[in-house]
N, C-alpha and C positions, 0 to 999 in steps of 0.2 A: 787584376788582368793575371793573375797567377794560373789559372786553369790551363790556358793554350800552352804557356809558356813550360807549365809543367810537363806537359803533354811532350812537347818539342825535346824539351831537354831529356825525358826519361827514354825517349827513341833513340837521340844521339844523332840521328839522321833525319833529313827532311828531304823527300824527293821532289824535285822540281819540276813539274809537269807542265808540258804543252801539248794541248788536245785540239786537233783540229776538226773533231766531230764529236758532238755532245753524246752520239751514241757509244761512244768506246768508255765513257765515264764510268759507267756501272761494271762492266769487266774488270777495268783498270782498278777501281777501287777493291774490287773483291781481290784481284791479284796483289794488290800490297797487303792488305789486312791479311791473306793468306801466305805470304811471306814475312810476316811478322812486325808488319812496319805500318800502323794504323794512322799515319799523318801524311799530309801531303800540301803543297803549294801550288796552287794552280795557276798559272801565269795569265794575267789579261793581254795577251798578245793576239789572242785570236777571238772570231766572233762567238764561239763555243763555250770561251770561258765561263761565262756568270753562269748559263744552263748547267756546266759540267760540276760547278762547286753546288749548284743547288742538289743535282743528282748524289753526289758523293757525301754531302753533308746530312742528306735526308736518311741515310744510313744509319745513323745513331752511334756508330761504334768508330768513326774516326773524327781527327781533329782536321779542319780543313782549312786552310786559308787563301787568301789572293794574292799572287805576285805581281809584280811590274806595275804596281797601282801608281800612277802618275796624277791622278786628279781627284778632286773631291767629289765628282760625279761617280767615278769609278769606285770610291770608296763606298758610296752609298748603293751602288749595284752589287759590290761584293756582299756588303752587310745583309743588304736584301735576299741575296741567294743562301745565304747561311755562314758565311765565312767567319770564322772566330779570331782570325787575324790578319793583319794586312800588312805586306811586305813591297818596300819602294826600292829602287836601286840607289835612290838618294833621298837626302833629307829636305824635306818640304814641310813648312810650320803649316800651311793649309791643311795638308794631308792628315798630319799628326793631330792637327787640332779638331778635324772632322772625325778621327778615331777615338779619340776622348769623348767626344760630345756622343758618338754611337756606343759606347762602351767596348770595342774591342781594341786587342792586342795592336800596337804599332810597332813595325820592325823595321824603319828606314836605313837605307845605306849610309856609312862613314868610315872614312879610310884616315882621317886626320885627325891630329890633336882639337884643332878649331871646329871641325866638325862635331867630335864627340861633347865637345864643351856646350855648341849650341844645342845639341841633342838633351844633355843634362838638364838645360835652361828650360825645355819643355817638358820635363819630367820624366826622363826615359832612363831605363839603365841598361837594358839589352839592345842589341842594335845589330844589324847585318853589317858584316865586313865585307864589300863587294866593290871591285872584282878582286877578290882575293889573290888570285895567282899574281896578278901584274902590280898588287899593291904592297909587294913585301911578304906576303904569305905569313907562315907561321911565326917568323922572326918579327914580322911587324906587330902582330898581334901581342907578342909577350912584352915586346919594348913600350906599346901603347897602355897595357894593362897594369903596367908599374905606376905610373902616376894616376892613372884612372883606377883607382881600389873600388871594387865592387861593380863595375862596368861589366857586362857579357856579351860575348860576340857568337854571332851565326856566321862562319865564312862560307862563301859561296862564291862560284867561279873560278874554275880551274882545280876543285877539288876531286879528288879521284881515290881509287883502292891503293894508288901507289905512295899518296902522300896524307891518307886520313889521319894515319896515328901520328903524325906530326903535328895535327890540328886537335886531334882529340886529348892529347897529352898535355895542353895547354889548359889549367884549370879555368880560366877567364873563358873559356869556349864552351857555349851551352849545348849547341849542337852544330853539325855542318850541313849545308845544302848541298845538293848535287842532283844530276841527272843520268848518271851511269847506269842507275838500274831502272829508270824508266825512258830507255831510247825512243826518240820520237818516230823512227821508221819502223822499229817493233809495235808499238802502239797502232800504227796506219795499217801494219798488216796482220794486225789480229794475234799476234803473237803473245798471248796474255800467260800463257805457261811459261814461257820463256822469261816474262818479267818476274812471274813469283819467284823462279828460281834465282834470278839475279838479285832481286830483293832479299831472299833467304840467305845469300852468299854476302850481300853488303851487312846486313844485321850481324851475322856470324862474325864477319871482319871487325865490325865496331866494335861488338862485344869482347873481341879478343885483344882489340887495341886498349880498351879501358882495362881489361883485367892485366893486361900486359904491361901496364905502364912502367916506365922506367927499367923495363927488362931488354935484352938484347933482341 
C-alpha cells in the first residue's frame, strides 16, 4: 500500500473535494495538477462522486481516493471507479477488510487511543484524524503519537492556512486534508483558474511550513 501513501506524504496536502457535477471533474483535476497538487480525495457525498473519481483517475497523473466511505458497497464502487485509497470518517472493520481484499489503502478516522489500537489490530499504521479541529488538534496528535510510535496521521477537519504549520510540524503527521483550496462554490461557478491559484498558494505554504519547521 506504499504507493498512494507515498504520494500523499510527498504532497503533504490532500484536497478534500465535493463535486456536485461529474462534468467539473476534468477541469478540477487540471486545476489541481496545474497548481502542483496531483492528489485528491473525492467525497462520496454526491451522486457525481464515482464518475468524478473515474474521470480524475483516468488522467494517469493523479493519486485519487474516495472519501466519506461508509459501506462495503461504496468501497466496491470507489475501487471500480479507479480510487487507489479509501477514506472513512470513522473506523469500520467491514470497510477496512474490504479495502484489504481489494488491495487499496484504507485511511479510517480515529481520534482516541482505543480507536487507534483497534486500527492497529486491523493491520493499519496510517489513520485519518477526524474531526481534527474539535478533537484536540495538533496537541492531541502529538500526545497520541508518543505511545503509538510508528503510527502516522492525516488530520482533516478544521485544518487551514492559519494552522497548517502546527500540524505539519508534527513528525507523526503524514499529510493534512483540507478543502480551502477547492471551495465548493468556486467549483460550481467554474472558477478553475482561481482554484489553480489557491492550490499553488497552498502548496507554497505547505513547503514553507516544512522548510521552516522549528523557526519563528
